N, C-alpha and C positions, 0 to 999 in steps of 0.2 A: 611265248618262250621268255622266261625271266632271266636268262643268260647268267646264271650263277646266283642271283638273288634268292633268298629263302632256301639256300642250299640245294638249288636245282643244278642240272647238268650245264656246265659252262662251255664245254667243248663243241664248237659248231660242226666239227667233223663227225660227231656222234648224233647230232640233232638234225642237221640238214637232210640226211637220207630219209628221216622219218617224214619230214614235210613232203619230200619228193614222192615217196611211196603212197602217201595219202592223197596226192594230187593237189596239194595246196601250194600256191606260188608266192605267198607273201607272209612275212613275219612282222613282229612288232618293230616300231622305230627304235632308234638308239642303239643299233647293233655296233659292237666294238670291233670285230675282226675285219680284215681286209676284204673288199668286195669280190676278189677273184674266186675264192672258195664258194661264195654264194652263187656266182654266175655258173659254176660247174653244175650246181643242182637246180638251176633256173629259179632261184628264190631271190626276192628283193623285199625291202621293207614295204609295208602296205601304204605308207605315207610318211611325210616328214612330220615328226611330232612337234608339239608346241615347245618353243624355245623362249621362255618368258624373259630371259635376260638379254636376248638379242634385240637390238634397236636399230633405228635408222642410221645411227653413227657407229654401230657395232654389228655389222652384217656377217662377220666371219663364220659364226656357227651355221648360218644358212648356206653360205657359199661353200663351206667344206662339205656339207651333206650333198649339195647339188653336184659337186665335182665327183664325189664317190658314187652317187646313184643318179646318173643323168636321166634314166628312164622313169624315175618316180616323179609323177606330175600332180600330186596332191599334197598340200601343206595344211596342217591343222593349227588353228588358233584356239587356245585355251585347253586346259587339261583338268578335268574334275572340278570345273568352275561353276559357281552358282551365286545366287543372291541370298544373303542371310535372312532367314525367316520367311522365305518364299512359300506360299501356300501349296499344299499338294492337291488342291481342288482342280478338277478339269477346267479348261478355259471356259469363261462365261460365253464366248462366242458359240460354243458347241452345246452348252447346257441350257442357255437362255436364262440362267440365274443372274442376279446382280453381280457386277464386276467387283473384284477385290483390289482397290487402288493401292499403289506403292506408298509406303511411308517416305518421308523426306530422306531418311538414311538409305532406303532401298533405291530410290531414284538417283541418289548420288553415286551409289555403287554401280548402277546400270550405266550411268553416263560415263563413268571411268572405264568400264569395260568397252563401251562403244568407242571411246577414244583409243583404247588399245587395239581394237580391230582396225580402225582407220590407219593407225601408225604401222602396224605389222603388215597389213595387206599391201599398202603402198611400197613398203620396203622390200617385201618378197617379190612383188611383181617387177620391181626395178632390176632385180637380179635375173628373173626368168619370167617374161611376160606370158608364157604358156602355162605357168603353174596355176592350178585350180586351188582356191581357198575354201577350206572347210571350217566353219564355225561349229565347234562341237566338243565332244567328250564331256558332256554334261547331261543331266536328266532331260527327258523329253519335254516336260512342262517348261523348264527354263529355256531350252533351245528354241522352242516354238514361239517364245515371246519376241524373238527378233522379227518374226513376220508382223506381229502387232505393232512393233516399233518402226516398221517400214525401213529396215536397214537396206540401203541401196544395193542393187545387184552388182554394181561395179566393185563392191567390197568383198563379196563372197559368191561362191559357186555351188556350195553344198550346205545343207543343214544336217549336221552329223549327230546322230543319237547314240547315247550309251544306255542301253537297257540292261540291268543286271540279270533279269529273267529268272535265274536261279531255279527254284523248283516249281515255278508257275507253269500252268498248262499252256502248250503252244497255241491253242486256239481260243484261249480265254479272252473275255471282253477287254477292250483297251483300258489301261489304267495309267499309263506313263512309265511303267516299269517292266512290262511283259512284251512278248513278241509282237502283239498286234498294236503296239503303241505307234507304229507307223501311221495308223489311221488318224491319230490325233494330230501329228505333224502335217500330214497330207491335207487334212481338213482345214487346219489353220492357214496353211499356205494358200489354199484355194479361196478361203474366206477373205483374205487380205490381198488378193490379186496376184499371187505368185503361182499362177496356174500350172506352169510346166517346170517349176523350180525343183531340182533334184533333192529328195530326202534320202539319206544314206546312213550307214553306221560308222562309228569311229574305229580306231584300232583296238579298242576294248569294248566288247559287247558279248552278252550271252554266256553266263557261267553257271553250269549245271553240275553241282557237286555230287559225288558218290561217297563223301565222307560221312561221319556220324550224323544221323538225322536227315541225310540227303536222299538221293534217288538210287534205285537199283542200277546195276550196270546196264541191264536191258532198257530200262526206261530212259536212262541218259542217252543211250545210242539212238533210240527212237525219236526222242524229243530234239536232240541236236540236229538230226537230219530234217525233221519237220520244220525246225526254225529256219534252216538254210533254204528249204523249199519256199517258205513264206517270204523270205527276203528276196528270193528270185522273182516271186510273183509281184512283190512291191517294186520290182525293178531297182533294187538298191545297187548303186554302182560299186559299193565296197561291202564285202562280207568277211568278217574277221571273228569267228566264233571260237570260244573255248580256250583253255590253256592247252599247251601241247603235252606237258608232263606235270603230274602232281608234284607238289613241293615236299621237301624233306623236313622243313622246320615246323614249329608248332602252328604256323599259319595253316597247316594242313587241316586242322580241326575247325577253321573258320568256314564261312560260306563260300570262300573263294579258292582255298588252297588245294582242294581235291577235285577240281573241275577239269582236269586234264583228260586227254584221250589215251594217255599212257600212264601206267602206274609209276611210282617214285623211282628215282635213280638208286642204284646204278643199272638195274636190270631193264627198266623201261618196258615192262610187260604190257602188251596192248590190251586195252579194254574193247568191248564190242563196239564202242563209239568210233574207234579208229576204223574198223571194218565198214561200219555203216556210212561214214563220211567218204571213205575211199570208194565204196560202191557208188555213192552219189556222184562223185567227180568222174568216175569211170563212165557212167551212163550219160552224164550231162555236160561233160567238158566240151566247150564250144557250142553248146545249145543255147537257144534264145527262147525265153518264155513267150507263149502265144496267147493263152487264154485259160480260164478255169472252166472246165467242161461241166455243164449242169448234170447232176446225178439224181436229182429228185430228193436229196437229203442234204441239209446243211452240216451233217455229221460225217459225210462221205466225200472225200476230196479226190478230184482227178484233174491234175494240172498238165496242160499240153505244152510241150517244147518242140522247137524245130532244130534239128541237128543235121546240117547239110541236106541230104535228100530225104532223110527219115524224120518221122515224128516219134517223140518219146513221151510216154505218159507216166507220171508219178501218182500212185494211188494209195490211199490209206483211209482209216477210220479214226475219228476223234476218240472213240471209246469202243472197245469190243472188236468183233469180227463180223464180216458179212461178205457173201459172194457178190462179185460185181461182174455182170455179163456185158462184154463189149461187142458191139456190132461192127464188123470189119469188112472192107472190100479187099480181100486177099489175106493170106496167112500172116500171122505176126512174125516179127524177127526175134531178136534176143529178148528174153523175159527173165528177170532175176528178182530174188527177194533182197532185203536190206543187207544180208550177209554175202551177197553176190552169188548165191546158189540158184541154179536153173529151176524155174517154176514148173517146167514140164507141161505147158499149156496144151490142151487138145482143141484143135480147130475143127468145128463141126457146123456145117450149113451157115457159114458166114459169121460165126460167133465163137468167142472163147470166154470161159469163166475164170476170173482172177480172184484169188483168195485175199480180199482186203482185210488187213489187220491194223493194229496200232503201229506196226513197223512198215514204213513205205516200201512199196515194190515198184518195179519199172518194167514197162512193156514198150518195145519199139515196133513201129509199123511203117510201111512205105506210104500208105494213104491215111488220111485222118479217120478217127473213130466216127461212125455215123449215128451211134445210139448207145445208150446205157440202160440196163435193167438191173435192179437190186434184188438180191435174195433176202431171206429172213435174217435179222440180226441175232447175234449170240453174245452173251456176256458171262464172264467167269463168276461163279457163285462166291459170295462172301462166306468164309468158313466160320460157322457158329457152333460152339460146343453143345449148347442146350438152347435151341431156339424157343422163344416164348412170344406168342401173339398177344400183345397188350390190348389191341383193338383191331377188328377186321376192317374198319372204315368202309362199311358197305354202302353208305349213302349219306344224304344231307340231313336226315332226321337226327342223327347222333352228333354231327359236326356242323359248326356254323362259322361264317365269316364275321370277324369282329368289326362292327360298323365304324367305330371311331379310329381304327388303325392304331399305330404306335409311332408317334412322331420321333421319339428318341431313337428307336430302332432305325427309322428311315434316314436319320442323320448320323449314323455311327461312324462313317468314314467319308472324308471329303471327296475321294476319287471314286466312290460308289454312290453317286447321287441317286436318291430314290424319292418317289412320292407315292402316296396311297393310290393303288390302281383301281380302275373300274373293272372289277373282276367278278365273274359270275360262277357260283358253285352249283353243280347239278349232279344228280345220280347218274352214274355211267352204266349203260346196259351191258357192255362187253365184259368178258371174263378176265379177271386179273391173273397174275402169275400162278396162283394156286388152283385155278380152274373153277373157283366158285363164282357165283353171280354177284354183281354189284361193284361199287367203287365210286369215287368222287372225281368228276371232271372239272377242272378250272379253266375258264375261258377269259382271256384278256380282251376287253372291248376297246375300240379306238378312243384315244384321248388326244384330239387335235392340238391342244395347247402344250403338249409335253413332247420335248425333243426325243429323238430315237435313242440317244445315248443315256437318257435318264431312265433308270429302272422303275418299274411299278411293282409294289409289293401288296400282299394280302396276308392277314393273320388268320389262321384256321385253328379253332380250338374245340375241344369236346363240349357239347352243349350242356352236359350234366356235370361238368367240372373235371379236374385232372383225373387221369386213369392211374390206378396204383400199379406199381411194378414190384413183383416179388423177388426175393433173393438179392444177390449182389451182381447185377449185370455189368458187362464191360463194353457193350456196343449198343448203339441205338440206330434204328434204320426204318425205312418205309419203302414199300414197293412203288415204283414210279414207271408209268408207261410213257417214255420220253418221246420228244419230237425234235431233239437236237436244237432246241431253241435257246439254249444257254440261260434258262432260268436257274434258280438255285434254291435248294431246300435248306432252311435254317431250323434247327431243333431247339426246343426249350423244355426243361424239366425242373422240378423242385426236389431237392434232396431231403434226406431224413432230418436235417437240421433246419429245414425251412428256407434254405438258400435257393435262389433262382439262378439257373444256369442257361445261357443261350450261346449258340455256336457262332458267334461273330466277334471274337476277341480282337481288340485293336489296341494300339498305343496312342492314347488320346483319340483325336479324330483324324490324325495324319497318316496312320499306317494300319491297314488291316493285316493281321498276322495269322488269320485262320484260313485253313484249307486252300493254300496256294495251288495244290495239285488238282483241284477241280473234282474231288471225289463226290462232293454234294451238289455239283452242277448238273444240269440236265443237258449233258453233252453226248447223249446217246439216243438211239431209236429203240423202240420196243421196251419190254419189261426188264428192269434192273433194280436190285436191292440197293438203294442209296443209303449209305450208312457212315457213321463216324465212331471211333472209339471214345468212350466216356472219359472224363478227366480222372486221373489217378496218379498216385505217388508210389515210389519204390518203398521198400521196407525202411530205408534210411530216412524217409520223409521228404526226399527230394522229388520234385514232380517229374512225371514221365512226359515224353514228347507230345502226347495227346492233349496235354493241358493247354497248349498254344491255341487250340481251336475255341476254347470256352471262356466266356465272360461270366464272372460270379457276382451276383447282386444279393446282398445280405437282407435279412428280414426287415431291417430299417430302411431299405431302399437304396443304400449306398453301395457303390461298387467296391468289391473286395480285391485285395492283392492276391494273385495266384501264386 
């Protein structure tokens, strides 16, 4: 809640009931009104925000906050803080790549920040010895460095992450910017001996926009709920997702301003995300995460929670839909979809079939689930006006693996480390989606010297040269029989001007800006048409959103500006 900034709703009497109805109990720090109204709706600030001007000789800002909010027991040090020029590469401890040492200037910045932690931590604890210190509100890669620097645990209690997340897929591989970046911080903590040290989120995290170029209302609702479920599974002590209300100012058209679960003031019309999050808190309030139940697929999730005497299961698919049959010792209790509607499950012979989709659903039981069986996956068809088969890809006689690989491709983004994979291509006997025989199976063989987080790639090309495409196509795709292994399909084509296009656009090597949504990722089981819209411009000459996926390389081999 921006409390009036960016022309948002300033009146807490209109805002606090929205928190209460959604089942959220915390808001952003820095609230201006008197605490009495907040207590009426059982809402407090999530933590004491960073007060950069407070010092050991000027403790009044901290003392005032503590007097107003005596039950808030987390204090944050730093706000959107970082090191100038810090690499976006994943930590070398995780990749096995050579370390990137600090420059003298970066080391001086880091030492100054460490001194600030020492000063503020001591001063805050002198006012309230029970206050927990969070070093946070910076990027995952920056905050994880405090583990490498061996920051003493008497100075901090939480490593606080700020992942923008935005339109990135909830189950995407960890980058430092998406939901699964908890993995990076957790691995760094364990590597440097902070085995049980809590990793959490700051008061700002997870902004999924429904503004221009953003997510649909439904996808925002699904993905916010799944983000929260992952945070619960990572045992994050703090969960503070989303804006409450979209902003009214021009900030709305940024990646941040339309991330609310309510539409703009003054009507505050609820988006489906409000209902999805309210359903989540209804089903899981007071529940504690127990385990991730094996489903037989890394693309089908079943998280088990304990809520007093009951067990609650959150179930969803990364992509598509699939029946999930639960084996139960006794009839299930309440079962609802993400909008809170009853699922109407039928209990037969100790089993119920749950319709798992990209929207989480919830099933309560008195006893734990004893088994899971999956039905056939289903995926929504990509709508193509005039489908054209460029190549049926029936086997390895027509397609070959490029033996020398493509080193420039493998190094296109620092936080997507890749090496040429030991990958075998062979003809597949099974029938692909069109029912005809054949296909190409790619198998990744073990590479003991390569860390798990480092991707392995292969370049597959037509043996007889590029395949011509007639007409003016707008979409390029390939049928993939997925295994939810989170590989990714990259496309390459040559246009009529002889320019080469590849679907891995980035800003330098620091930022991959292509396909955050995971449309080309193998985050599915069974057959799915994996596709991307081709680069295109409006009649005015201004580029369409699809341009962000594509890197253009001219006939001279130089990268072109899109």
